[in-house]
C-alpha positions in Angstrom: 104.1 83.5 93.2 106.9 84.3 90.8 106.5 82.8 87.4 109.6 82.8 85.1 107.9 81.1 82.2 104.4 82.5 81.3 104.7 85.6 83.5 108.4 86.4 83.9 109.3 87.9 87.2 105.7 88.2 88.3 104.2 87.5 91.7 100.8 85.9 92.3 98.7 88.1 94.6 95.2 87.7 95.9 92.7 90.5 95.8 90.1 90.6 98.6 87.5 93.1 99.6 88.4 95.1 102.8 85.9 96.3 105.4 85.2 99.5 103.4 84.4 97.5 100.3 87.6 98.3 98.5 89.8 95.7 96.7 93.2 95.2 98.4 96.0 93.1 97.0 97.8 91.0 99.5 99.9 87.8 99.9 98.1 84.6 100.5 97.9 83.9 104.2 96.1 82.0 106.9 96.3 80.3 110.2 98.3 77.2 111.1 95.9 74.3 111.8 96.4 71.8 114.6 99.2 69.4 113.7 100.6 71.6 110.9 103.9 73.3 110.7 104.0 76.9 109.4 105.5 75.6 106.1 102.7 73.1 105.7 100.2 75.8 106.4 101.8 78.0 103.8 101.5 75.3 101.1 97.9 74.6 102.0 96.8 78.3 102.2 98.4 79.1 98.8 96.6 76.1 97.3 93.3 77.2 98.8 93.6 80.9 97.9 95.3 80.8 94.5 94.6 77.3 93.1 98.4 76.7 92.8 100.2 73.7 94.3 103.7 74.4 95.6 106.6 73.5 97.8 108.6 75.6 100.3 111.9 76.9 99.0 113.1 79.0 101.9 111.8 81.3 104.7 111.5 85.0 103.6 110.9 86.6 107.0 108.4 87.4 109.7 106.0 90.2 110.3 104.9 91.0 113.9 102.0 93.4 114.6 99.1 94.3 116.8 95.5 95.0 115.9 92.2 95.5 117.7 89.2 93.2 117.1 86.0 93.0 119.2 87.5 95.5 121.6 90.5 93.2 122.3 94.1 93.9 121.4 95.5 91.0 119.3 99.1 90.2 118.6 100.0 88.4 115.4 103.2 87.0 114.0 103.1 86.0 110.4 105.8 83.7 108.9 106.5 84.2 105.2 108.0 81.7 102.8 109.2 81.6 99.2 107.3 78.7 97.5 107.9 77.0 94.1 104.8 76.2 92.2 104.5 72.5 91.2 101.1 72.6 89.5 97.6 74.0 89.4 96.3 77.3 87.9 95.1 80.6 89.2 91.6 80.3 90.7 89.2 82.4 92.8 87.4 79.4 94.3 88.1 80.6 97.9 85.2 82.7 99.2 87.6 85.2 100.7 89.3 85.8 97.4 87.8 88.2 94.8 90.7 88.1 92.4 94.1 86.4 91.8 96.6 88.0 89.4 100.2 87.8 88.3 101.8 91.1 89.2 105.2 92.0 87.7 107.9 92.2 90.4 108.6 95.8 89.5 104.9 96.8 90.1 104.5 95.2 93.5 105.1 98.4 95.5 102.2 100.1 93.7 99.8 97.2 94.0 100.4 95.6 97.4 98.3 97.0 100.3 100.7 96.7 103.2 104.2 98.2 103.5 105.4 95.3 105.6 104.5 92.9 102.8 106.1 95.2 100.2 109.4 95.1 102.2 109.4 91.3 102.2 108.5 91.2 98.5 111.6 93.3 97.7 113.7 90.5 99.2 112.6 88.2 96.3 115.3 89.6 94.0 117.9 88.4 96.5 116.3 85.0 97.0 115.4 84.1 93.4 118.0 82.3 91.3 119.9 84.2 88.7 118.8 82.0 85.8 115.0 82.0 85.1 115.1 78.3 84.5 116.3 77.5 88.0 112.9 78.1 89.7 109.9 78.0 87.4 107.4 79.6 89.8 107.4 80.6 93.4 105.2 82.4 95.8 105.6 84.4 99.0 103.0 83.1 101.4 102.3 83.9 105.0 101.0 81.9 107.9 100.5 82.9 111.4 98.3 82.7 114.5 96.8 85.4 116.5 97.3 85.7 120.2 95.4 87.8 122.6 97.5 90.5 124.4 100.8 88.9 123.3 100.3 85.8 125.3 
């Protein structure tokens, strides 16, 4: 989430506890539900995980990766979007979220957990309008589904 008014050039990140018990800062994300588009899922997930209502401005990019869970190899493609906030306030009501914070754009690289997300976040400077009044708040959100063995 980039907030040009109360938190100029800051991005809303969620903090969650990883498997080792450490706090990691990541972009809001989740799975596309039946009947949803990736854009609709991004808006819903941002609301659930941050407390902010928003609308999609533009796609930011995709991240494609593999991981292992329950001794199975899983392929995941995550679709990221730039979102403009339309209401709400930061909240940690989601059980998977420990913290939500505005992080200055210049400090993202030092805060965000994953290099692939940091690369996408760097694109924000290209995507955001030159005038702070043009887009009051925005977020980068991710949605995606997991597939077993790339199928």
